[in-house]
C-alpha positions in Angstrom: -28.4 -25.8 -20.6 -25.9 -23.4 -22.1 -26.7 -19.8 -21.1 -25.2 -16.6 -22.6 -25.9 -13.6 -20.3 -25.2 -10.0 -21.4 -24.8 -7.5 -18.6 -23.3 -4.0 -18.6 -21.9 -4.6 -15.1 -20.1 -7.5 -13.5 -17.5 -8.3 -10.9 -15.5 -6.6 -9.6 -17.9 -3.7 -10.0 -20.2 -3.0 -7.1 -23.7 -2.3 -8.5 -27.2 -3.8 -8.4 -26.7 -5.2 -11.9 -23.6 -6.9 -10.8 -25.3 -8.6 -7.9 -28.1 -9.9 -10.1 -25.9 -11.1 -13.0 -23.3 -12.7 -10.7 -25.9 -14.2 -8.4 -27.9 -15.8 -11.1 -24.9 -17.0 -13.1 -23.4 -18.6 -9.9 -26.6 -20.4 -9.0 -27.1 -21.7 -12.5 -23.5 -22.9 -12.6 -24.0 -24.7 -9.3 -27.0 -26.3 -10.8 -25.0 -27.8 -13.6 -25.7 -25.3 -16.4 -22.9 -23.8 -18.5 -23.0 -20.0 -18.1 -21.1 -17.4 -20.1 -21.4 -13.8 -19.0 -20.7 -11.3 -21.7 -19.8 -8.0 -20.2 -17.3 -5.1 -20.3 -14.1 -4.0 -18.7 -14.9 -2.8 -15.1 -14.7 0.9 -14.3 -17.9 1.8 -12.5 -18.5 4.1 -10.6 -15.3 6.1 -10.7 -14.6 5.8 -14.5 -11.1 4.3 -13.8 -9.4 1.0 -13.9 -9.8 -1.3 -10.9 -6.5 -1.8 -9.0 -5.0 -5.2 -9.6 -7.3 -6.1 -12.4 -5.5 -7.6 -15.4 -6.8 -5.9 -18.6 -4.7 -7.5 -21.3 -5.0 -5.3 -24.4 -8.5 -4.0 -23.4 -10.0 -5.2 -26.6 -11.1 -8.6 -25.4 -10.5 -10.8 -22.3 -11.7 -14.2 -21.3 -11.5 -15.4 -17.7 -13.3 -17.8 -15.3 -14.8 -16.6 -12.0 -16.2 -19.3 -9.7 -16.9 -21.6 -12.7 -18.5 -18.8 -14.7 -17.0 -18.1 -18.1 -16.6 -14.4 -18.5 -16.0 -12.6 -21.8 -15.2 -8.9 -21.7 -15.7 -6.7 -24.7 -14.2 -3.3 -25.4 -15.8 -0.2 -23.8 -15.2 3.4 -22.9 -14.5 4.4 -19.3 -16.5 7.4 -18.1 -17.2 9.2 -14.9 -20.8 9.9 -13.6 -20.9 13.4 -15.1 -19.4 12.6 -18.5 -22.7 12.3 -20.2 -21.4 12.6 -23.7 -18.9 9.8 -23.2 -21.6 7.7 -21.5 -23.9 8.3 -24.5 -21.1 7.3 -26.9 -20.5 4.1 -25.0 -24.1 2.9 -25.5 -23.8 2.2 -29.3 -20.1 1.2 -29.0 -20.8 -1.3 -26.3 -23.8 -2.7 -28.2 -21.5 -3.2 -31.2 -18.5 -4.8 -29.4 -20.7 -7.1 -27.3 -22.7 -8.2 -30.4 -19.4 -8.8 -32.3 -17.9 -10.7 -29.3 -21.0 -12.9 -28.9 -21.3 -13.6 -32.6 -17.6 -14.6 -32.9 -17.7 -16.8 -29.7 -16.7 -20.3 -30.6 -18.8 -21.9 -27.9 -22.4 -22.7 -28.6 -25.3 -21.5 -26.5 -29.0 -22.6 -26.0 -30.4 -19.2 -25.0 -29.2 -15.6 -24.8 -30.3 -13.1 -22.1 -29.7 -9.3 -22.1 -30.3 -7.3 -18.9 -30.9 -3.6 -18.6 -30.1 -0.7 -17.9 -28.0 -0.7 -21.1 -31.0 -0.8 -23.6 -28.9 -1.3 -26.7 -27.7 -4.6 -25.3 -31.2 -5.8 -26.2 -30.3 -5.5 -29.9 -26.9 -7.2 -29.3 -28.7 -10.2 -27.8 -31.4 -10.2 -30.6 -28.6 -10.2 -33.2 -26.8 -13.1 -31.5 -30.1 -15.0 -31.1 -31.2 -14.6 -34.7 -27.9 -15.5 -36.3 -27.2 -18.4 -33.9 -30.8 -19.6 -34.1 -31.4 -19.5 -30.3 -34.2 -17.9 -28.2 -33.6 -14.4 -26.9 -34.7 -13.1 -23.4 -34.8 -9.5 -22.5 -34.6 -8.8 -18.8 -36.0 -5.4 -17.7 -34.7 -4.0 -14.4 -35.1 -0.3 -15.3 -37.6 0.3 -18.1 -36.4 2.6 -20.8 -36.9 5.2 -22.2 -39.3 6.0 -19.4 -36.2 6.2 -17.2 -34.9 9.1 -19.2 -35.9 12.4 -17.5 -35.4 16.0 -18.6 -37.2 18.8 -20.3 -34.7 19.6 -23.0 -35.9 19.6 -26.6 -33.4 16.8 -27.5 -34.7 14.5 -24.8 -38.3 15.1 -25.7 -37.6 14.5 -29.4 -35.7 11.3 -28.6 -38.4 9.6 -26.5 -40.9 8.6 -29.3 -38.4 6.9 -31.6 -36.8 5.2 -28.5 -40.2 3.8 -27.6 -40.6 2.5 -31.1 -37.2 0.8 -30.8 -38.1 -0.8 -27.5 -41.5 -1.9 -28.8 -39.7 -3.6 -31.7 -37.2 -5.3 -29.4 -40.0 -6.6 -27.2 -41.8 -7.9 -30.3 -38.8 -9.8 -31.5 -37.8 -11.3 -28.1 -39.0 -14.8 -27.2 -39.5 -13.8 -23.5 -39.6 -10.5 -21.6 -38.7 -10.7 -17.9 -39.5 -8.1 -15.3 -38.3 -7.8 -11.7 -41.6 -7.0 -10.2 -45.3 -7.9 -11.0 -46.0 -4.3 -11.8 -43.8 -4.6 -14.9 -46.6 -6.7 -16.5 -48.5 -3.4 -17.1 -45.4 -1.8 -18.6 -45.0 -4.7 -21.0 -48.7 -4.7 -21.9 -48.4 -1.0 -22.8 -45.9 -2.1 -25.4 -48.1 -4.8 -26.8 -46.4 -7.8 -25.2 -48.8 -10.8 -24.8 -49.1 -12.3 -21.3 -47.7 -15.6 -22.4 -44.4 -13.9 -23.4 -43.9 -12.3 -20.0 -42.3 -13.6 -16.8 -41.4 -12.1 -13.4 -38.3 -13.1 -11.6 -37.4 -10.7 -8.7 -33.9 -9.8 -7.7 -34.2 -11.5 -4.3 -31.6 -12.0 -1.5 -28.2 -13.7 -2.0 -28.0 -15.8 1.2 -24.3 -16.4 0.7 -23.5 -12.7 0.8 -26.0 -11.9 3.5 -25.8 -14.5 6.3 -27.8 -13.9 9.5 -25.0 -14.9 11.8 -22.5 -12.2 10.6 -20.7 -10.2 13.3 -20.4 -6.5 12.8 -18.0 -4.0 14.3 -19.0 -1.1 12.1 -20.5 1.0 14.8 -17.3 0.8 16.8 -15.1 1.5 13.8 -17.1 4.5 12.8 -17.5 5.8 16.4 -21.2 5.3 16.4 -21.5 2.8 19.3 -24.2 4.7 21.2 -26.0 6.2 18.2 -29.2 5.2 16.4 -27.9 4.4 12.9 -30.1 5.2 9.9 -28.3 3.8 6.9 -28.5 4.2 3.1 -26.4 1.6 1.3 -25.8 1.4 -2.4 -25.6 3.7 -5.4 -26.1 7.3 -4.4 -27.7 8.2 -7.7 -30.1 10.6 -9.4 -33.8 10.2 -9.1 -33.7 8.9 -5.5 -34.8 12.1 -3.7 -31.9 11.8 -1.2 -31.9 15.5 -0.5 -35.0 14.6 1.6 -32.7 12.5 3.9 -30.5 15.6 4.6 -33.6 17.6 5.6 -34.6 14.8 7.9 -31.1 14.7 9.4 -31.3 18.5 10.1 -34.7 17.9 11.8 -33.1 15.2 14.0 -29.8 17.0 14.7 -30.6 17.2 18.4 -31.4 13.5 18.8 -29.4 10.3 19.0 -29.9 9.6 15.3 -26.9 9.4 12.9 -27.2 9.0 9.2 -24.8 6.7 7.4 -24.4 6.8 3.6 -22.3 3.9 2.1 -21.6 4.0 -1.6 -20.7 6.1 -4.6 -22.8 7.7 -7.4 -23.6 10.8 -9.3 -25.2 12.5 -6.3 -22.7 11.7 -3.7 -20.5 14.8 -4.0 -23.4 17.3 -4.3 -25.0 15.7 -1.2 -21.8 15.9 0.8 -21.4 19.5 -0.2 -25.0 20.3 0.7 -24.6 18.5 4.1 -21.5 20.7 4.8 -23.4 23.8 3.8 -26.2 22.8 6.2 -23.7 22.3 9.0 -24.9 18.7 9.6 -22.7 16.8 12.1 -24.9 13.7 12.2 -24.1 12.3 8.8 -21.2 10.1 7.7 -20.4 9.4 4.0 -18.4 6.2 3.6 -16.9 4.8 0.4 -18.5 1.7 -1.1 -17.5 -1.6 0.4 -17.1 -5.1 -1.1 -20.2 -7.2 -1.3 -19.1 -9.5 1.4 -19.0 -6.6 3.9 -22.5 -5.2 3.2 -24.1 -7.6 5.7 -22.0 -6.1 8.4 -23.2 -2.6 7.4 -26.8 -3.7 7.6 -26.2 -5.4 11.0 -24.8 -2.1 12.3 -28.0 -0.3 11.2 -31.0 0.2 13.5 -33.0 1.2 10.5 -32.2 1.2 6.8 -33.6 3.4 4.0 -34.7 2.5 0.4 -35.5 5.7 -1.5 -36.9 6.5 -4.9 -37.9 10.0 -6.1 -41.5 11.0 -6.8 -41.7 10.0 -10.4 -44.2 7.6 -12.2 -41.3 5.8 -13.6 -40.5 4.4 -10.2 -43.9 2.8 -9.5 -43.1 -0.6 -11.0 -39.6 -0.7 -9.5 -38.4 -2.7 -6.5 -34.9 -1.5 -5.4 -32.5 -4.4 -5.1 -31.5 -3.3 -1.7 -35.1 -3.9 -0.5 -34.5 -7.7 -0.5 -31.2 -7.2 1.3 -32.6 -5.0 4.1 -35.6 -7.2 4.7 -33.7 -10.4 4.4 -31.2 -9.3 7.0 -34.0 -8.6 9.4 -33.4 -4.9 9.5 -36.5 -2.6 9.9 -36.9 -0.6 6.7 -38.3 2.8 5.9 -39.4 2.9 2.3 -39.5 6.4 0.7 -41.0 5.7 -2.7 -44.1 6.1 -4.8 -47.1 4.0 -3.9 -46.3 1.0 -6.2 -44.4 -2.2 -6.5 -41.9 -1.6 -3.7 -44.6 -0.7 -1.2 -46.7 -3.7 -2.3 -43.8 -6.0 -1.4 -42.1 -4.4 1.6 -45.2 -3.2 3.4 -48.3 -5.1 2.2 -46.8 -8.5 1.6 -43.7 -8.7 3.9 -44.9 -6.4 6.6 -41.2 -5.4 7.2 -41.3 -1.7 6.5 -42.8 1.7 7.2 -43.8 3.6 4.1 -43.5 7.4 3.6 -44.3 9.3 0.5 -41.2 10.1 -1.6 -39.4 13.4 -1.0 -41.5 14.1 2.2 -38.9 15.0 4.8 -41.5 15.6 7.6 -43.0 12.1 7.0 -39.5 10.6 7.0 -38.6 12.3 10.2 -41.8 11.1 11.9 -41.1 7.5 10.8 -37.6 7.6 12.1 -38.8 9.0 15.5 -41.4 6.3 15.7 -38.9 3.5 15.3 -36.4 5.2 17.5 -38.9 5.2 20.3 -40.4 1.7 19.7 -37.8 -1.2 19.8 -40.7 -3.7 19.9 -42.0 -2.4 16.5 -38.5 -2.5 15.1 -38.1 -6.2 16.1 -41.5 -7.0 14.6 -40.7 -5.4 11.3 -37.3 -7.1 11.1 -38.7 -10.6 11.9 -41.5 -10.3 9.4 -39.3 -9.0 6.6 -36.7 -11.7 7.2 -39.2 -14.5 7.2 -40.9 -13.3 4.0 -37.7 -13.0 2.0 -35.9 -16.1 3.1 -39.0 -18.3 2.5 -39.4 -17.8 -1.3 -37.2 -14.9 -2.5 -33.7 -16.0 -2.1 -31.4 -15.9 -5.1 -31.2 -19.7 -5.3 -35.0 -20.1 -5.2 -35.5 -17.4 -7.9 -32.7 -18.8 -10.1 -34.3 -22.3 -10.0 -37.7 -20.9 -11.1 -36.0 -18.8 -13.8 -34.1 -21.8 -15.1 -37.2 -23.9 -15.4 -38.8 -21.2 -17.6 -35.6 -21.0 -19.7 -35.7 -24.8 -20.2 -39.2 -24.6 -21.5 -38.3 -21.8 -23.8 -35.3 -23.8 -25.2 -37.5 -26.8 -25.6 -40.1 -24.8 -27.7 -37.4 -23.4 -30.0 
């Protein structure tokens, strides 16, 4: 099967979208499929060129990464706070990716577009229509519900955006979500059940081996501390200010909070931590994917956080699979929705606290600090659950079977 996969992010960028696109493409390639990833020139999250990356003329680039054919289309570079440039890049990226895909000399059997760049859906639909192949829309962050704000411009933009997305869903041959809760989102847009599928993010076993050795506690001077980590994009709509409040409440204990990553909220959080005089917090730059397992191994507890917004109910943070799969006890700070259903109800590998509730978070951390037996039980249950059905290889195999059926029907 020849698969064309459109993704806003790809290697060497460090992001949840990169992990999914690379992981699926790699597993499909290993299974004998021909995979082309159509993406852009990497600049996330700093908005600048990656050192050592050969750009050519920055209009187009073709390369091969681990057997995956990668096409890069022209895009704008923008920093987290450059909203106008980010907004301009949406239609520009949709145009350049569609043009690159349409002019590609190689033939494909199916085209997939993954969010969060919603206009890539229309790039994929154009490629699918003109090349006569089925189109799959993959929803990791549903849009425009993801757009928050009270400005008149945002309120005015939401209704037409919903109509656009409804039309995209209507034209697609298959709509894929990353948690079962997305079925309700799709139904609200009129998508019939037989045109839906759920393929979770899952755990990349190659990147997160159980036997990894970790020296992070020693390197960071945290050998005798109870490390509470947050790993990944430090973004908006995560309610991470709550973690600072919990750190203040636990300032006189052995707990130390470790943030690893970049994002729009990192600098404000660092500044706020300084203003609060917190000495039990470390902010560390993002690390390569092959080092994340060591970070988790150095963690006594790891956090997955989403802000208190209805938009987050269907969401399962990608880091959830990593934390559980590594056997690390997790504290989930999120609305009562898909993430809780998986991490707490199904896996039994996490404690749940309401989002943006610092007192509840502090209580949960204290509970796990004082109960190593409970920590071990949570870790064992989470690891068993994820590695017996939700690895990237297992999910990619199920996904490919559905794609084969779709191609056969076309």
